[in-house]
C-alpha positions in Angstrom: 53.3 -69.0 40.1 50.5 -67.7 37.9 48.2 -64.9 39.0 45.3 -67.3 39.3 47.4 -69.6 41.4 48.3 -66.7 43.7 44.5 -65.9 44.1 43.7 -69.5 44.8 46.5 -69.8 47.4 45.6 -66.6 49.1 41.8 -66.9 49.4 39.6 -69.8 50.4 36.0 -70.1 49.3 33.4 -69.7 52.0 30.3 -70.2 49.9 28.9 -69.6 46.4 26.5 -66.6 46.3 25.3 -66.7 42.7 25.9 -68.3 39.3 24.4 -67.4 35.9 25.3 -67.2 32.2 27.6 -64.2 32.9 29.7 -65.8 35.6 30.1 -66.7 39.2 30.1 -64.8 42.5 31.6 -66.3 45.7 32.3 -65.2 49.3 35.9 -65.8 50.1 38.2 -65.4 53.1 41.7 -64.2 53.0 43.9 -66.8 54.6 46.3 -64.2 56.0 43.8 -62.4 58.3 40.5 -64.2 57.9 39.0 -61.1 56.3 36.0 -61.6 53.9 36.1 -60.5 50.3 34.0 -61.1 47.1 35.4 -63.1 44.2 33.8 -62.5 40.8 34.5 -64.5 37.7 33.3 -63.5 34.2 33.6 -65.4 30.9 34.2 -62.2 29.0 37.3 -60.0 29.2 36.3 -57.2 31.5 39.7 -55.9 32.5 39.2 -52.4 31.0 36.0 -51.9 33.0 37.4 -53.1 36.3 40.7 -51.3 35.8 38.7 -48.0 35.5 36.8 -48.8 38.7 39.9 -49.7 40.5 41.5 -46.4 39.6 38.4 -44.5 40.6 38.5 -45.9 44.1 35.7 -43.9 45.6 33.5 -44.6 48.7 30.2 -45.9 47.6 31.4 -48.7 45.4 33.4 -51.7 46.7 37.2 -51.3 46.7 38.9 -53.6 44.1 42.0 -55.4 45.2 42.9 -57.5 42.1 41.9 -57.7 38.5 43.4 -60.4 36.3 42.6 -62.5 33.2 43.4 -66.1 32.4 40.8 -67.3 30.0 38.3 -65.5 32.2 38.2 -62.3 34.2 38.8 -62.7 38.0 38.1 -59.8 40.4 38.7 -59.7 44.1 36.8 -56.9 45.8 35.8 -55.6 49.2 32.9 -57.4 50.9 30.2 -54.9 52.0 28.3 -56.2 55.0 24.9 -54.6 55.6 21.3 -54.7 54.5 20.1 -54.4 51.0 17.2 -52.1 49.8 15.6 -55.3 48.6 15.3 -56.7 52.1 13.9 -53.4 53.3 11.4 -53.2 50.5 10.2 -56.8 51.2 9.9 -56.0 54.9 12.7 -58.4 55.9 14.7 -55.6 57.5 13.7 -52.4 59.3 14.6 -49.3 57.5 17.0 -47.2 59.7 16.6 -43.6 60.5 17.4 -42.6 56.9 15.4 -40.6 54.4 15.3 -40.8 50.6 17.0 -37.5 50.5 19.8 -38.9 52.7 20.1 -41.9 50.4 20.3 -39.8 47.2 22.7 -37.3 48.7 25.1 -40.1 49.3 24.5 -42.1 46.1 24.2 -39.5 43.3 27.8 -38.1 43.7 29.1 -41.7 43.4 27.0 -42.4 40.3 28.2 -39.1 38.8 31.8 -40.1 39.3 31.7 -43.3 37.4 29.5 -41.7 34.7 32.2 -39.1 34.2 34.7 -41.9 33.2 32.1 -43.4 30.8 30.9 -46.3 32.9 27.2 -47.2 32.8 26.1 -49.7 35.5 22.9 -50.9 33.6 21.7 -53.0 36.6 20.8 -50.7 39.4 18.1 -52.4 41.5 17.3 -52.8 45.2 19.4 -55.9 45.8 22.5 -54.1 44.4 22.3 -51.2 46.9 23.7 -52.1 50.4 23.6 -49.9 53.5 26.5 -50.7 55.8 26.5 -50.3 59.6 27.3 -46.5 59.2 24.3 -46.1 56.8 26.7 -45.5 53.9 25.0 -46.8 50.7 27.1 -48.9 48.3 26.3 -49.8 44.7 27.6 -53.3 44.0 27.8 -55.7 41.1 29.1 -54.1 37.9 28.9 -57.4 36.1 26.9 -56.2 33.1 28.2 -52.6 33.2 29.8 -51.3 30.1 32.0 -48.4 29.0 29.9 -45.9 27.0 31.3 -45.3 23.6 30.0 -42.6 21.2 29.8 -44.9 18.2 27.3 -47.3 19.9 23.9 -46.7 18.3 22.2 -49.4 20.5 23.2 -52.0 23.0 24.4 -55.2 21.4 23.0 -57.4 24.1 19.8 -57.1 26.0 20.7 -57.4 29.7 19.5 -56.2 33.0 16.4 -56.8 35.2 13.3 -56.1 33.3 11.4 -54.3 36.0 14.3 -51.8 36.6 15.9 -51.6 33.2 14.9 -48.6 31.0 13.0 -49.1 27.7 16.1 -48.2 25.7 18.0 -51.1 27.2 15.8 -53.5 25.3 17.2 -52.5 21.9 15.4 -49.1 21.2 18.6 -47.1 21.5 22.0 -47.1 23.2 22.0 -46.8 27.0 23.8 -43.9 28.6 23.9 -42.2 32.0 20.1 -41.5 31.8 19.5 -45.2 31.8 21.0 -45.5 35.3 18.9 -42.5 36.4 15.8 -44.4 35.3 16.8 -47.6 37.2 17.6 -45.6 40.3 14.1 -44.0 40.2 12.5 -47.5 39.8 14.5 -48.8 42.7 13.5 -46.0 45.0 9.8 -46.4 43.9 9.8 -49.9 45.5 10.3 -48.1 48.9 7.2 -46.0 48.6 5.0 -48.3 50.6 7.7 -48.6 53.3 9.3 -45.2 53.7 7.5 -41.9 54.2 8.4 -39.6 51.3 7.8 -35.8 50.9 6.0 -34.5 47.8 9.3 -33.1 46.6 11.0 -36.5 46.9 8.1 -38.2 45.0 8.4 -35.6 42.2 12.2 -36.3 41.9 11.5 -40.1 41.6 8.7 -39.6 39.0 10.9 -37.4 36.8 13.8 -40.0 37.0 11.4 -42.7 35.8 10.2 -40.8 32.7 9.8 -43.1 29.7 11.7 -40.9 27.3 15.4 -40.3 28.2 15.0 -36.6 27.2 12.4 -36.2 29.9 14.5 -37.5 32.7 17.3 -35.8 34.6 20.2 -35.7 32.1 22.8 -36.5 34.8 23.2 -37.6 38.4 24.5 -34.1 39.1 21.3 -32.5 37.7 19.2 -34.9 39.8 21.1 -33.9 42.9 20.8 -30.2 42.2 17.0 -30.6 41.8 16.9 -32.5 45.1 18.8 -30.0 47.2 17.3 -26.9 45.5 13.5 -27.4 45.5 11.3 -24.7 44.0 10.7 -22.0 46.5 7.1 -21.7 47.8 5.6 -18.4 48.8 4.8 -18.4 52.5 1.3 -17.5 53.8 2.8 -14.4 55.4 4.3 -13.2 52.1 1.1 -14.1 50.2 -1.0 -12.0 52.6 1.4 -9.1 52.3 1.2 -9.3 48.5 -2.6 -9.3 48.7 -2.7 -6.3 51.0 -0.3 -4.4 48.6 -2.5 -5.2 45.6 -5.6 -4.1 47.4 -3.9 -1.0 48.7 -2.7 -0.1 45.2 -6.2 -0.7 43.8 -7.8 1.4 46.4 -5.4 4.3 45.8 -6.0 4.1 42.1 -9.8 4.1 42.6 -9.6 7.1 45.0 -7.5 9.0 42.6 -9.9 8.2 39.7 -12.9 9.3 41.9 -11.3 12.6 42.8 -10.5 13.2 39.2 -14.1 12.5 38.2 -15.4 14.9 40.9 -13.0 17.6 39.7 -14.2 17.2 36.1 -17.9 17.2 37.3 -17.2 20.5 39.2 -15.8 22.1 36.1 -18.7 21.0 34.0 -21.2 22.4 36.6 -19.4 25.7 36.8 -19.6 26.0 33.0 -23.3 25.2 33.0 -24.0 27.9 35.7 -22.4 30.5 33.5 -24.2 29.4 30.4 -23.2 27.3 27.4 -19.5 26.6 27.3 -17.8 28.9 24.8 -16.0 27.4 21.9 -12.2 27.3 22.1 -10.9 30.8 21.6 -7.8 31.8 19.7 -4.9 33.4 21.3 -6.1 36.6 23.0 -9.1 35.0 24.8 -11.6 37.6 26.0 -10.0 40.5 24.1 -10.7 38.6 20.8 -14.3 38.2 21.8 -14.6 42.0 22.3 -13.0 42.6 18.9 -15.4 40.2 17.2 -18.3 42.1 18.7 -17.0 45.4 17.4 -16.9 44.0 13.9 -20.6 43.4 14.2 -21.2 47.0 15.2 -21.7 46.2 18.8 -19.2 46.7 21.5 -19.8 44.1 24.3 -18.0 44.3 27.6 -16.4 41.0 28.6 -17.7 39.0 31.5 -14.8 40.0 33.6 -15.4 43.8 32.9 -19.2 43.4 33.7 -18.3 41.5 36.9 -15.8 44.2 37.9 -18.3 47.1 37.2 -21.0 45.3 39.2 -18.6 44.9 42.2 -17.5 48.6 41.9 -21.2 49.7 41.9 -22.0 47.6 44.9 -18.9 48.5 46.8 -19.3 52.3 46.5 -22.8 53.7 47.2 -23.7 56.7 44.9 -24.8 58.9 47.8 -22.0 58.0 50.2 -24.4 56.3 52.6 -23.1 53.5 54.8 -22.6 50.4 52.7 -25.0 48.2 54.6 -27.8 50.7 54.0 -27.0 51.1 50.4 -26.9 47.4 49.9 -30.5 47.1 51.1 -31.6 49.4 48.4 -29.5 47.8 45.6 -31.4 46.3 42.7 -30.6 44.7 39.4 -32.0 46.1 36.2 -31.7 45.3 32.6 -30.9 48.0 30.1 -30.8 47.9 26.3 -27.4 48.9 24.8 -27.3 49.0 21.1 -30.0 46.3 20.8 -28.5 44.0 23.4 -29.8 43.4 26.9 -27.2 43.9 29.7 -27.8 43.2 33.4 -26.3 45.8 35.6 -26.5 46.6 39.3 -28.5 49.7 40.2 -28.8 51.4 43.6 -31.9 53.1 44.9 -30.7 56.2 46.6 -34.1 57.6 47.3 
């Protein structure tokens, strides 16, 4: 018995689901237990592709039972019963309690898995995503999928659904994992009128649909990371605290500057009260001033000495009278010493 005969004897056709230039899809029932399966037939030899999918065997794509070739490729795979995103987008089925984030969290790891073994689906669209009774999404129909090979400069055949296929799939360049990212974004965009989406979810979809592959997420994993790690926003509380800190720092700086200006103004006023500010003195200060005066033939006492003599004169009355009586009689007078006027304190003892 040939392999094809074994399949024909083990499964009976329930109904034909689709037929096109690529092949045939039928719903079949296993005679042994009446369980439903999908039978796919392709004119091309697709054994390499479906062997890879069979070995992958992950939840999120139908489990493959048999792959054989006898002039055509025949695949028997698990039948996924549920509702498609196409029916939901058209309003033919109510969308369950399921968010876009939930959908992507379940699908992106699956897409990442078959991308890692070089498989590009190339036909992701709403009718190829099925939600089962447990709300587990399944990506079906790898009929035009291909194995990505480095030497391919562009796709040799234009395939896929025009609305959901990326620009590069129409001959601009070779398709890769970013092509599936684009198709997934377009698929989710059909749900925008039906399913409430957060601004973050919308941004994720928009980036996935970028025209240039370089502007999209470079992998399903990168898209998932962007989904679950959104940019952190500053809360109103944190923003108010930052504003208060900035205002406080500015106020402290202004207060410090104001005090510094007042100190500088006070020094200037003190200099103006004593007279014109002297030029910078060399080392020696007041003593050098006295020496300079001597060179001119005039010995001038320093301000400090004049101030000290004045205080001494005021503090000790000449006639030993009580200080408060002597102070009432104190006067200032100007005397000429060697041609210079000097103000001294004099006491009237009479």
